[in-house]
C-alpha positions as CSV (number, residue, x, y, z in Angstrom):
1,M,114.2,43.6,-136.0
2,E,113.4,46.3,-138.5
3,K,115.3,49.6,-138.2
4,T,113.1,52.5,-137.2
5,T,113.0,56.0,-138.4
6,S,113.3,57.6,-135.0
7,P,115.0,61.0,-135.3
8,I,118.8,60.9,-134.9
9,W,121.1,63.9,-135.2
10,P,124.8,63.7,-135.9
11,G,125.8,64.3,-132.4
12,R,129.4,64.7,-131.2
13,P,132.3,62.2,-130.8
14,Y,132.9,63.4,-127.2
15,P,132.2,62.9,-124.3
16,R,132.4,59.1,-124.5
17,S,129.4,57.0,-123.5
18,A,125.7,57.8,-123.5
19,T,125.6,61.3,-122.1
20,W,122.4,63.0,-121.0
21,D,122.7,66.8,-121.4
22,G,119.2,67.8,-120.2
23,E,117.6,67.7,-123.6
24,G,118.6,64.5,-125.2
25,V,121.3,61.8,-125.1
26,N,124.6,61.7,-127.1
27,F,125.9,58.2,-127.9
28,T,129.5,57.4,-128.8
29,L,131.4,54.2,-129.5
30,F,135.1,53.8,-130.5
31,S,135.9,51.2,-133.0
32,E,138.8,51.5,-135.3
33,H,138.1,48.5,-137.6
34,A,134.3,48.4,-137.7
35,D,132.3,48.8,-140.9
36,A,129.1,49.8,-139.2
37,V,127.6,50.3,-135.7
38,E,123.9,49.9,-134.6
39,L,122.5,51.4,-131.5
40,C,119.9,48.9,-130.1
41,L,117.2,50.2,-127.7
42,F,115.2,48.1,-125.3
43,D,112.1,48.5,-123.1
44,A,112.6,49.3,-119.4
45,T,112.9,45.6,-118.5
46,G,115.7,45.0,-121.0
47,R,113.9,41.9,-122.4
48,H,112.4,43.4,-125.6
49,E,114.4,45.2,-128.3
50,T,112.3,48.1,-129.6
51,E,114.6,49.9,-132.1
52,R,117.8,49.6,-134.0
53,I,119.4,52.9,-135.1
54,V,122.4,53.1,-137.4
55,L,125.1,55.4,-136.2
56,R,126.1,57.0,-139.5
57,E,128.6,59.5,-138.2
58,Q,132.2,58.7,-137.6
59,T,134.8,61.1,-136.3
60,D,138.4,59.9,-135.7
61,Q,137.2,56.3,-135.4
62,V,134.4,57.2,-132.9
63,W,130.9,56.4,-134.1
64,H,128.3,58.8,-132.7
65,G,124.7,60.1,-132.8
66,Y,122.3,62.1,-130.8
67,L,118.7,61.2,-129.8
68,P,116.8,64.4,-129.0
69,H,113.9,62.6,-127.3
70,A,116.0,60.1,-125.3
71,R,116.0,60.3,-121.5
72,P,117.8,58.8,-118.5
73,G,116.6,55.3,-117.9
74,L,116.8,54.3,-121.6
75,V,118.2,50.8,-121.9
76,Y,120.6,50.1,-124.8
77,G,123.4,48.1,-126.3
78,Y,125.4,47.9,-129.6
79,R,125.8,45.6,-132.5
80,V,129.1,46.2,-134.4
81,Y,129.7,45.0,-138.0
82,G,133.1,44.2,-139.4
83,P,135.2,41.2,-140.5
84,Y,135.1,38.0,-138.6
85,E,138.7,36.9,-139.2
86,P,140.2,35.6,-135.9
87,E,143.4,34.7,-137.7
88,E,143.8,38.4,-138.4
89,G,142.7,39.5,-134.9
90,H,139.2,40.6,-135.9
91,R,136.1,39.0,-134.2
92,F,133.2,41.2,-135.2
93,N,129.8,39.5,-135.0
94,P,126.6,41.7,-135.3
95,H,124.5,38.8,-133.9
96,K,126.0,39.5,-130.5
97,L,124.6,42.4,-128.4
98,L,127.5,44.3,-126.8
99,L,127.8,46.3,-123.7
100,D,128.9,49.9,-123.9
101,P,132.5,50.1,-122.4
102,Y,131.5,53.4,-120.9
103,A,128.2,52.3,-119.4
104,K,127.6,54.0,-116.1
105,H,124.8,51.6,-115.0
106,I,124.2,48.0,-116.1
107,L,120.8,46.4,-116.0
108,G,120.6,42.7,-115.2
109,Q,123.1,39.9,-114.9
110,L,124.7,37.7,-117.6
111,R,122.9,34.4,-118.1
112,W,125.2,31.9,-119.6
113,T,124.4,30.4,-123.0
114,D,126.3,29.2,-126.0
115,A,124.9,32.2,-127.9
116,H,127.4,34.5,-126.2
117,F,130.2,33.0,-128.2
118,G,131.1,34.5,-131.5
119,Y,131.9,31.1,-132.9
120,H,129.8,27.9,-132.9
121,I,130.8,25.8,-129.9
122,G,131.4,22.2,-130.9
123,H,132.2,23.1,-134.5
124,K,135.3,21.3,-135.8
125,R,136.9,24.6,-136.8
126,G,136.5,26.0,-133.2
127,D,136.7,29.7,-132.9
128,L,137.3,30.0,-136.7
129,S,133.7,29.1,-137.2
130,F,130.9,31.8,-137.1
131,D,127.8,31.7,-134.9
132,K,124.6,33.5,-135.9
133,R,122.6,33.1,-132.8
134,D,121.4,36.3,-131.1
135,N,122.4,36.6,-127.4
136,A,120.5,39.7,-126.5
137,F,118.0,37.7,-124.4
138,A,120.7,36.7,-122.0
139,M,122.9,39.9,-122.0
140,P,122.9,42.6,-119.4
141,K,122.3,46.0,-120.9
142,A,123.6,49.5,-120.4
143,V,121.3,52.2,-119.0
144,V,121.5,56.0,-119.6
145,V,121.9,57.7,-116.3
146,D,121.5,61.2,-114.8
147,T,124.5,61.5,-112.5
148,A,123.1,64.4,-110.5
149,F,123.7,64.0,-106.7
150,T,123.7,66.4,-103.8
151,W,127.2,66.1,-102.4
152,G,126.8,69.1,-100.0
153,D,130.2,70.0,-98.5
154,D,131.8,66.6,-99.2
155,R,135.5,67.1,-100.1
156,P,138.5,64.8,-100.6
157,L,139.9,64.0,-97.2
158,R,143.5,63.9,-98.4
159,T,144.7,61.9,-95.4
160,P,148.5,62.0,-95.5
161,W,150.1,58.6,-96.4
162,H,152.0,58.4,-93.1
163,D,148.8,58.8,-91.1
164,T,146.9,56.2,-93.1
165,V,145.6,52.9,-91.8
166,I,143.8,50.8,-94.4
167,M,141.3,48.0,-94.0
168,E,140.7,45.8,-97.0
169,A,137.1,44.5,-97.2
170,H,134.5,42.9,-99.6
171,V,131.3,44.9,-100.0
172,R,129.1,41.8,-99.6
173,G,131.2,39.9,-97.1
174,L,131.6,42.8,-94.8
175,T,127.9,43.1,-93.8
176,M,126.1,39.9,-94.8
177,T,125.7,38.6,-91.3
178,H,125.6,41.8,-89.3
179,P,122.7,41.5,-86.9
180,D,122.1,45.2,-86.5
181,I,121.7,45.8,-90.3
182,P,118.3,45.3,-91.8
183,P,118.3,42.1,-93.8
184,H,117.3,43.8,-97.1
185,L,120.4,46.0,-96.9
186,R,123.0,43.4,-96.0
187,G,125.7,42.9,-98.5
188,T,125.2,46.3,-100.2
189,Y,126.8,49.7,-100.5
190,A,123.9,51.0,-98.4
191,A,124.9,48.6,-95.6
192,I,128.4,50.0,-95.4
193,A,126.8,53.5,-94.9
194,T,124.9,52.4,-91.8
195,P,126.0,53.4,-88.3
196,P,127.0,49.8,-87.1
197,V,129.6,49.5,-89.8
198,I,130.9,53.0,-89.6
199,E,131.1,52.8,-85.9
200,H,133.1,49.6,-86.1
201,L,135.6,51.2,-88.6
202,K,136.0,54.2,-86.3
203,R,136.4,52.0,-83.3
204,V,139.3,50.2,-85.0
205,G,140.8,53.5,-86.1
206,V,141.1,52.8,-89.8
207,T,141.4,55.9,-92.0
208,A,140.7,54.2,-95.4
209,L,138.4,51.4,-96.5
210,E,139.9,49.5,-99.5
211,L,137.0,47.8,-101.3
212,M,137.6,44.7,-103.4
213,P,136.4,45.1,-107.0
214,V,133.1,47.0,-107.4
215,H,133.3,47.5,-111.2
216,A,130.6,45.4,-112.9
217,F,131.8,41.9,-113.3
218,I,130.5,38.5,-114.4
219,D,130.7,35.0,-112.9
220,D,132.8,32.5,-114.8
221,R,130.8,29.9,-116.7
222,H,132.7,27.0,-115.1
223,L,132.0,28.3,-111.6
224,V,128.3,28.8,-112.3
225,G,128.2,25.2,-113.6
226,K,129.5,24.0,-110.2
227,G,127.0,26.1,-108.2
228,L,129.8,28.6,-107.3
229,R,130.4,32.2,-108.4
230,N,133.3,34.7,-108.8
231,Y,132.8,36.1,-105.3
232,W,136.0,38.3,-105.3
233,G,135.0,40.0,-108.5
234,Y,138.3,40.1,-110.4
235,N,136.5,39.6,-113.7
236,S,135.5,43.0,-114.8
237,I,133.2,43.8,-117.8
238,G,132.3,47.4,-117.0
239,Y,134.8,50.0,-115.7
240,F,132.3,52.7,-115.0
241,A,129.3,50.9,-113.5
242,P,129.1,49.9,-109.8
243,E,128.4,46.1,-109.5
244,G,124.6,45.8,-109.4
245,R,124.5,42.9,-107.0
246,Y,125.9,45.1,-104.3
247,S,123.1,47.7,-104.6
248,A,119.9,47.6,-102.5
249,T,118.2,50.3,-104.6
250,G,119.5,49.8,-108.1
251,H,120.7,53.4,-108.3
252,I,124.3,54.6,-108.6
253,S,123.4,57.3,-106.0
254,E,123.6,54.5,-103.4
255,F,127.4,54.2,-104.0
256,K,127.7,57.9,-103.7
257,T,125.8,58.0,-100.5
258,M,128.2,55.3,-99.1
259,V,131.2,57.4,-100.0
260,K,129.6,60.5,-98.5
261,A,128.8,58.7,-95.2
262,L,132.4,57.3,-94.9
263,H,133.9,60.7,-95.7
264,S,131.7,62.3,-93.0
265,A,133.3,59.8,-90.6
266,G,136.8,60.7,-91.7
267,I,137.3,57.5,-93.7
268,E,138.6,57.5,-97.3
269,V,137.4,55.0,-100.0
270,I,140.0,53.2,-102.1
271,L,138.9,50.9,-104.9
272,D,140.6,47.7,-106.0
273,V,140.5,48.0,-109.8
274,V,141.2,45.4,-112.5
275,Y,142.4,47.1,-115.7
276,N,144.8,44.4,-116.6
277,H,142.3,42.0,-118.2
278,T,138.6,41.6,-118.8
279,A,135.9,38.9,-118.3
280,E,136.0,37.9,-122.0
281,G,138.9,35.5,-121.4
282,N,141.1,33.9,-124.2
283,H,140.4,33.2,-127.8
284,L,137.7,30.7,-126.8
285,G,135.9,33.2,-124.5
286,P,132.5,34.9,-125.0
287,T,131.9,38.1,-127.0
288,L,130.3,40.5,-124.6
289,C,131.9,43.9,-125.1
290,F,135.5,44.8,-126.1
291,R,136.0,41.7,-128.2
292,G,133.0,42.4,-130.5
293,I,133.6,46.2,-130.6
294,D,137.2,46.0,-131.7
295,N,139.2,43.0,-130.6
296,A,142.5,44.1,-132.4
297,A,142.4,47.4,-130.6
298,Y,141.3,46.5,-127.1
299,Y,143.5,43.4,-126.5
300,R,147.2,42.6,-126.8
301,L,147.4,39.9,-129.5
302,L,150.4,37.7,-130.4
303,R,152.3,39.5,-133.1
304,D,152.7,36.5,-135.4
305,E,149.5,34.8,-134.4
306,P,146.8,37.4,-133.7
307,R,144.2,34.8,-133.3
308,Y,145.7,34.3,-129.8
309,Y,146.1,36.7,-126.9
310,M,149.1,37.7,-124.8
311,D,148.2,36.6,-121.4
312,Y,150.2,38.2,-118.6
313,T,147.4,37.8,-116.1
314,G,146.5,34.1,-116.1
315,C,143.0,35.1,-117.1
316,G,143.2,34.7,-120.8
317,N,143.8,38.2,-122.1
318,T,145.6,41.5,-121.4
319,L,144.2,44.9,-122.2
320,N,146.2,46.8,-124.8
321,L,147.4,50.0,-123.2
322,Q,149.6,50.7,-126.1
323,H,146.5,51.8,-128.0
324,P,145.7,55.5,-127.1
325,R,141.9,54.8,-127.1
326,V,142.3,51.9,-124.6
327,L,144.6,54.0,-122.5
328,Q,142.0,56.8,-122.7
329,L,139.3,54.4,-121.5
330,I,141.2,53.6,-118.4
331,M,142.1,57.2,-117.6
332,D,138.5,58.3,-118.2
333,S,137.3,55.5,-115.9
334,L,139.7,56.5,-113.1
335,R,138.8,60.2,-113.4
336,Y,135.1,59.3,-113.4
337,W,135.4,57.5,-110.1
338,V,137.3,60.4,-108.5
339,Q,135.3,63.3,-109.9
340,E,131.8,61.8,-110.1
341,M,131.9,59.2,-107.4
342,H,134.4,61.0,-105.0
343,V,136.7,58.0,-104.3
344,D,140.1,58.7,-102.8
345,G,142.4,56.3,-104.5
346,F,143.0,53.0,-106.3
347,R,144.7,49.7,-105.8
348,F,145.7,48.3,-109.2
349,D,145.4,44.5,-109.5
350,L,148.4,42.9,-111.2
351,A,149.8,46.4,-111.9
352,S,152.9,45.0,-113.7
353,A,150.7,44.1,-116.7
354,L,149.9,47.8,-117.0
355,A,153.5,48.7,-117.2
356,R,154.4,46.4,-120.1
357,E,155.2,48.2,-123.4
358,R,156.4,45.7,-126.0
359,H,156.9,42.8,-123.6
360,E,159.0,43.7,-120.7
361,V,157.8,45.7,-117.7
362,D,158.7,49.3,-118.0
363,R,158.1,51.4,-114.9
364,L,158.4,54.5,-117.1
365,G,155.8,53.3,-119.5
366,S,153.1,55.5,-121.0
367,F,150.5,54.5,-118.4
368,F,152.6,55.8,-115.5
369,D,153.6,58.9,-117.5
370,V,149.9,59.7,-118.1
371,M,148.9,58.9,-114.5
372,L,151.4,61.1,-112.8
373,Q,150.9,64.1,-115.1
374,D,147.1,64.0,-114.8
375,P,146.0,66.9,-112.6
376,V,143.2,64.8,-111.0
377,L,144.7,61.4,-110.6
378,C,148.1,62.6,-109.3
379,Q,146.4,63.8,-106.2
380,V,144.8,60.5,-105.1
381,K,146.3,57.5,-103.5
382,L,147.8,55.1,-106.1
383,I,148.7,51.5,-104.9
384,A,150.2,48.8,-107.1
385,E,150.0,45.1,-106.7
386,P,153.6,45.0,-108.1
387,W,153.5,41.8,-110.0
388,D,151.8,39.8,-112.8
389,L,152.1,36.3,-114.1
390,G,154.3,37.0,-117.1
391,E,158.1,36.8,-117.4
392,G,159.8,39.5,-115.3
393,G,156.5,40.4,-113.8
394,Y,157.7,40.6,-110.1
395,Q,158.5,44.3,-109.7
396,V,158.3,45.0,-105.9
397,G,160.3,48.2,-105.3
398,N,160.4,49.2,-109.0
399,F,157.3,51.4,-109.4
400,P,157.9,55.1,-109.8
401,A,157.6,57.9,-107.3
402,G,154.0,58.7,-106.4
403,W,153.0,55.0,-106.1
404,G,152.6,52.8,-103.0
405,E,153.1,49.1,-103.3
406,W,151.7,46.0,-101.7
407,N,154.9,44.8,-100.0
408,D,154.8,41.0,-100.0
409,R,158.3,40.8,-98.8
410,Y,157.1,42.5,-95.6
411,R,154.3,39.9,-95.3
412,D,156.7,37.0,-95.8
413,A,159.3,38.3,-93.4
414,V,156.9,38.8,-90.6
415,R,155.1,35.5,-91.1
416,T,158.4,33.6,-91.3
417,Y,159.9,35.2,-88.3
418,W,156.9,34.6,-86.0
419,K,156.7,31.0,-87.1
420,G,160.2,30.6,-85.7
421,D,162.3,30.1,-88.9
422,D,166.1,30.5,-88.9
423,G,168.1,33.4,-90.2
424,M,165.4,36.1,-90.3
425,L,166.8,39.0,-88.3
426,G,168.3,41.0,-91.1
427,E,165.3,40.6,-93.4
428,L,162.9,41.4,-90.6
429,A,164.8,44.6,-89.6
430,Q,164.6,45.9,-93.2
431,R,160.9,45.4,-93.3
432,L,160.1,46.8,-89.8
433,S,162.1,50.0,-90.7
434,G,160.2,50.8,-93.9
435,S,162.1,48.7,-96.5
436,S,164.5,51.4,-97.5
437,D,166.3,48.8,-99.6
438,L,163.3,48.7,-101.9
439,Y,162.1,52.3,-102.0
440,Q,164.8,54.8,-101.0
441,S,166.8,54.8,-104.2
442,S,163.9,55.9,-106.3
443,G,163.2,58.9,-104.0
444,R,160.3,57.4,-102.2
445,R,159.6,57.3,-98.5
446,P,158.6,54.6,-96.0
447,Y,154.9,55.1,-96.8
448,A,155.6,53.6,-100.3
449,S,155.5,50.3,-98.5
450,L,151.9,49.0,-97.9
451,N,152.6,46.6,-95.1
452,F,150.3,43.6,-94.6
453,V,150.3,40.2,-92.9
454,T,147.0,39.0,-94.4
455,A,144.9,40.0,-97.4
456,H,141.9,38.6,-99.3
457,D,144.2,36.2,-101.1
458,G,145.5,33.7,-98.6
459,F,144.8,32.7,-95.0
460,T,143.0,35.0,-92.6
461,L,144.8,35.9,-89.4
462,H,143.1,33.1,-87.5
463,D,143.9,30.5,-90.1
464,L,147.5,31.7,-90.3
465,V,148.0,30.5,-86.8
466,S,145.7,27.5,-87.0
467,Y,146.7,25.6,-90.2
468,D,149.9,24.4,-91.7
469,A,148.3,23.6,-95.1
470,K,145.5,24.8,-97.3
471,H,142.1,23.1,-97.1
472,N,140.4,24.3,-100.4
473,Q,138.1,21.3,-101.0
474,A,135.0,23.5,-101.1
475,N,136.3,25.1,-104.3
476,L,135.8,21.7,-106.1
477,E,139.2,21.7,-107.6
478,E,140.5,18.8,-105.5
479,N,142.6,21.2,-103.3
480,R,144.9,22.0,-106.2
481,D,144.1,25.7,-106.3
482,G,145.7,28.3,-104.0
483,T,149.3,28.6,-103.0
484,D,151.2,25.9,-101.0
485,R,153.6,28.6,-99.6
486,N,151.5,29.9,-96.7
487,L,154.3,30.5,-94.2
488,S,151.9,29.6,-91.5
489,W,152.1,27.5,-88.3
490,N,149.2,25.8,-86.6
491,C,150.7,26.0,-83.1
492,G,150.4,22.3,-82.6
493,A,147.1,21.1,-84.1
494,E,145.6,21.4,-87.6
495,G,142.5,23.4,-87.5
496,E,140.1,24.1,-84.5
497,T,141.0,22.5,-81.2
498,D,139.8,22.4,-77.6
499,D,143.4,22.4,-76.3
500,P,143.5,25.5,-74.1
501,Q,147.3,25.9,-74.3
502,I,147.2,25.8,-78.1
503,N,144.4,28.4,-78.2
504,L,146.3,30.6,-75.8
505,L,149.4,30.4,-78.0
506,R,147.3,31.2,-81.1
507,A,145.8,34.3,-79.4
508,R,149.3,35.4,-78.5
509,Q,150.6,34.9,-82.1
510,K,147.7,37.0,-83.4
511,R,148.7,39.8,-81.0
512,N,152.3,39.4,-82.1
513,L,151.5,39.7,-85.8
514,L,149.1,42.7,-85.3
515,A,151.5,44.5,-83.0
516,T,154.4,44.0,-85.4
517,L,152.3,45.4,-88.2
518,L,151.2,48.5,-86.4
519,L,154.7,49.3,-85.0
520,S,156.4,49.0,-88.4
521,Q,157.3,52.0,-90.6
522,G,155.1,52.2,-93.7
523,V,151.4,52.0,-94.2
524,P,149.6,49.2,-92.4
525,M,146.8,47.3,-94.1
526,L,144.4,45.2,-92.1
527,L,142.0,42.5,-93.4
528,A,138.4,43.0,-92.5
529,G,137.3,40.4,-89.9
530,D,140.7,39.5,-88.7
531,C,140.2,41.4,-85.5
532,L,137.0,39.4,-84.9
533,G,138.7,36.0,-85.4
534,R,137.3,35.3,-88.9
535,T,138.1,31.9,-90.3
536,Q,137.8,30.4,-93.7
537,K,138.5,27.0,-92.2
538,G,141.8,26.7,-93.9
539,N,140.7,27.8,-97.4
540,N,143.4,30.1,-98.7
541,N,141.7,30.9,-102.1
542,A,138.0,31.5,-101.3
543,Y,137.5,33.5,-104.5
544,C,134.4,31.4,-105.4
545,Q,132.8,31.2,-102.0
546,D,129.9,33.6,-101.6
547,N,128.7,32.1,-98.3
548,E,129.5,32.0,-94.6
549,L,133.0,30.7,-95.4
550,S,133.9,34.2,-96.7
551,W,131.5,36.4,-94.9
552,I,132.5,38.1,-91.7
553,D,130.9,36.5,-88.6
554,W,129.5,39.3,-86.5
555,S,128.0,37.1,-83.8
556,G,130.8,38.0,-81.4
557,S,132.9,36.0,-79.1
558,E,134.9,36.8,-75.9
559,E,138.2,36.0,-77.7
560,G,137.2,38.3,-80.7
561,E,136.3,41.2,-78.4
562,K,139.7,40.9,-76.7
563,L,141.5,40.9,-80.0
564,L,139.5,43.8,-81.2
565,A,140.4,45.8,-78.1
566,F,144.0,45.0,-78.5
567,L,144.0,46.1,-82.2
568,Q,142.1,49.3,-81.2
569,R,144.8,50.1,-78.7
570,M,147.6,49.4,-81.2
571,V,146.1,51.7,-83.8
572,A,145.6,54.4,-81.2
573,L,149.2,54.0,-80.1
574,R,150.4,54.4,-83.6
575,R,148.2,57.4,-84.2
576,G,149.5,59.0,-81.0
577,H,153.2,58.7,-81.7
578,F,155.2,60.1,-84.7
579,V,158.0,57.6,-84.2
580,F,155.8,54.8,-85.6
581,R,154.8,56.7,-88.7
582,R,157.8,58.6,-89.9
583,R,157.8,60.3,-93.2
584,N,161.5,59.7,-93.7
585,F,163.8,56.7,-93.5
586,F,166.1,56.2,-90.5
587,H,169.6,57.6,-90.7
588,G,171.1,55.0,-88.4
589,R,173.5,57.5,-86.9
590,P,173.4,60.2,-84.2
591,I,171.3,63.2,-85.3
592,R,172.0,66.9,-84.4
593,G,174.6,66.0,-81.9
594,Q,172.3,63.6,-80.0
595,D,173.9,60.9,-77.9
596,V,172.0,58.1,-79.6
597,K,171.0,57.2,-83.1
598,D,167.4,57.6,-84.4
599,I,167.2,53.7,-84.4
600,V,169.4,51.2,-82.6
601,W,169.2,47.4,-83.1
602,L,169.8,45.4,-80.0
603,N,170.7,41.9,-79.0
604,P,169.4,40.3,-75.8
605,E,172.5,41.6,-73.9
606,G,171.1,45.1,-74.5
607,K,174.0,45.9,-76.9
608,E,173.9,47.2,-80.4
609,L,173.9,44.3,-82.9
610,M,177.2,43.6,-84.6
611,E,177.7,41.8,-87.9
612,A,178.1,38.4,-86.3
613,D,174.7,38.9,-84.6
614,W,172.9,39.6,-87.9
615,N,174.5,36.5,-89.4
616,D,173.5,34.2,-86.5
617,A,171.0,31.8,-88.2
618,F,169.7,30.6,-84.9
619,A,169.0,34.0,-83.4
620,R,165.3,34.6,-83.0
621,C,165.3,37.5,-80.5
622,L,165.7,41.2,-81.5
623,G,165.1,44.6,-80.0
624,F,165.1,48.1,-81.5
625,Y,165.1,51.5,-79.9
626,L,163.3,54.4,-81.5
627,A,164.7,57.8,-80.3
628,G,161.8,60.2,-80.1
629,E,164.1,63.2,-79.7
630,A,165.8,62.4,-83.0
631,L,162.9,62.5,-85.3
632,L,164.1,65.2,-87.8
633,E,160.4,65.6,-88.6
634,V,158.3,68.8,-88.7
635,D,154.5,69.4,-88.5
636,E,152.4,71.3,-91.0
637,Q,153.6,74.6,-89.7
638,G,157.3,73.6,-90.0
639,R,157.8,73.2,-86.3
640,A,160.2,70.5,-85.1
641,L,158.5,67.4,-83.7
642,A,159.6,65.4,-80.7
643,D,158.1,62.2,-79.3
644,D,158.5,59.7,-76.5
645,S,161.2,57.1,-77.1
646,F,160.3,53.4,-77.4
647,L,162.0,50.1,-77.0
648,V,160.5,47.2,-79.0
649,L,161.5,43.6,-77.9
650,L,160.6,40.6,-80.1
651,N,161.2,37.0,-79.2
652,A,160.1,34.2,-81.7
653,H,162.0,31.6,-79.8
654,H,160.1,28.8,-78.0
655,E,161.8,29.6,-74.7
656,P,161.8,32.8,-72.6
657,I,164.8,35.1,-72.9
658,L,166.1,37.6,-70.4
659,F,166.6,40.8,-72.4
660,T,168.9,43.3,-70.7
661,L,167.4,46.8,-70.9
662,P,169.8,49.4,-72.3
663,G,170.4,52.7,-70.6
664,F,171.7,54.9,-73.4
665,R,173.5,57.1,-70.9
666,S,170.4,57.7,-68.9
667,T,169.2,56.3,-65.6
668,A,165.6,57.0,-66.4
669,Q,163.4,54.0,-65.9
670,W,161.5,52.2,-68.7
671,E,157.7,52.1,-68.5
672,G,156.1,48.9,-69.8
673,V,153.4,49.8,-72.3
674,F,152.2,46.3,-73.1
675,D,153.5,42.7,-73.5
676,T,151.6,40.2,-75.7
677,A,152.4,37.5,-73.2
678,V,150.8,39.3,-70.3
679,G,147.1,38.9,-70.0
680,D,145.4,40.0,-73.2
681,G,148.2,42.4,-74.2
682,L,146.3,45.3,-72.8
683,Q,148.0,45.7,-69.4
684,A,150.9,47.9,-68.6
685,T,153.9,46.0,-67.3
686,G,155.4,48.3,-64.6
687,R,158.6,50.2,-64.4
688,H,162.0,48.7,-65.2
689,R,165.5,50.0,-64.4
690,P,168.1,50.1,-67.2
691,G,170.7,47.4,-67.0
692,T,168.2,44.9,-65.5
693,P,166.9,41.9,-67.4
694,Y,163.4,42.0,-68.8
695,P,161.7,38.6,-68.8
696,L,160.7,38.3,-72.4
697,Q,158.5,35.3,-72.7
698,A,158.5,32.7,-75.5
699,R,156.9,34.0,-78.7
700,S,156.1,37.4,-77.4
701,L,156.5,41.1,-78.2
702,A,156.9,43.8,-75.5
703,L,156.9,47.6,-75.8
704,L,158.5,49.9,-73.3
705,T,158.8,53.7,-73.3
706,R,160.6,56.7,-71.9
707,R,158.5,59.8,-71.9
708,K,159.9,62.9,-73.7
709,K,161.2,65.7,-71.5
710,A,158.8,68.5,-70.9
711,K,159.9,71.9,-72.3
């Protein structure tokens, strides 16, 4: 390709990316170690390269130029020249077309070919060899965009953390089988914006939709070779561009329309983001973007052997947040999604990898300093997956103020308790009450704990009560992938069964798990489809299954409708009572001269638990009293809040237990709100005098209340 003489002006080193200013387009690309940079232009299809333009200007390691006649829709990529010295950490190869790290829109999908690799596959020197094949024919390309959009009166919802109920969902899986969505829209951002989906979310009562990765990503070569794909999307290659496969129109405005529609319904949008690694893999991976632009700057390399990567993620590489331009890339990406796309928060995949400075995890590292001082990002919801795969990577409870965390200790405690294991009362009580042992010392509150029983990674709710072991054969890895620690119980038969007693027990266990989640302090997170009985047939690692195994089944069933109605009631109950969504931890002592504590833990005799009770390994029954008159909470106008008082009774034993109802110096009767063992868990269970035994059935949860006194 001959270089053309198209007019190019010096341009500016900022803003990053290809920026349309109404007259022309300014191009920028950071590369600290490059010798030269070429801007490659393509026709509208992206198949034919039309021009190569040398970016001759460089300011502070940013290469830049301005094309006065360029317009939105222009398709482009880069070729970067420099040393190919893997043993020194440099992997420049101008024969490889590279994506712009700041691309707002990406045209086409990657087609796998050996030409994507900077070295000659099969050469005896491996990645130390040099490959001269051009990969442009199989590369996706960046597209210049005009970001204009009519947002109208759309504003951040700013739903308080303590009022938040999250549903985790996959853009494609959420709508692929919905019968009321036009087939050409299913699996897209546009589908989520349709009334059937929004009405479902509102019916459940969720306040935030957490979307699994929507940043542009690629399918791993080994999966494509097996006829599979990276369905979950934790393989990012573009941190500004919405994944094109989820778009019905091919325009970024579709994503914005989805956000606007959800906001109009009172639902926030949280994105699951993967800034810990990229899709380029380890030293034997392809050269698609960052590796070819400046490998030594973008990635963390072994200090003594920079040919190799520091891998805290299990995905081959780790982004180098110690470099200011890489940190800037991430911060610019986050601000873009908030300011331009109007999202309300982020869940950071393997967030411990972002906290590593030299090697160890540092919760006061530069990334967190920058995040919490940023005037835009400090106002959105920030959620950490508080672990990675490196040494010392498990950091639950150790993230700084301002961050929420996926609390896997909550998940494990609730699962273990309801499957009937020994010695769980103390751990369960900590998790139900907001995990103060994890979060209080750092000045955080109960809503720092993102409570969940199921998530995309692991069993669905239905499978949690239907399988003892994983069944991942469909992944074509001989069932070796996925965790073996599921903390599940199949209730007496592995997989689906026609046994009515087992199915009744499974339905009750689902109600137990959902009720526990919604009655716990902290922020509850639901998994999309659980309330409809979604199953993955025992697959606990369906990351590569873009088919009915992963998609939500919207065909409907009587059992699914009953469970949905139960969940709907539980969310409404939580929303209607402050005692279930406190902003502060319990004191565990009488408040303001009240006769009772704000929380009291009870044994089946109706008496407060003593030390011996907590240490009873065989105890599987527990109650706790929430005193509505002892909230010590105020509303937005500073007025003291009062609520009804509640008694929660849990029995994971295989036999019924008579639970003596406490009086707490009152003769007022208890009103039964629901019992998971009675009907479908929707019926009230009558009035009960204090001091009398409540028949708490095997493996059940009951809720009773005393109404607050009228003023």
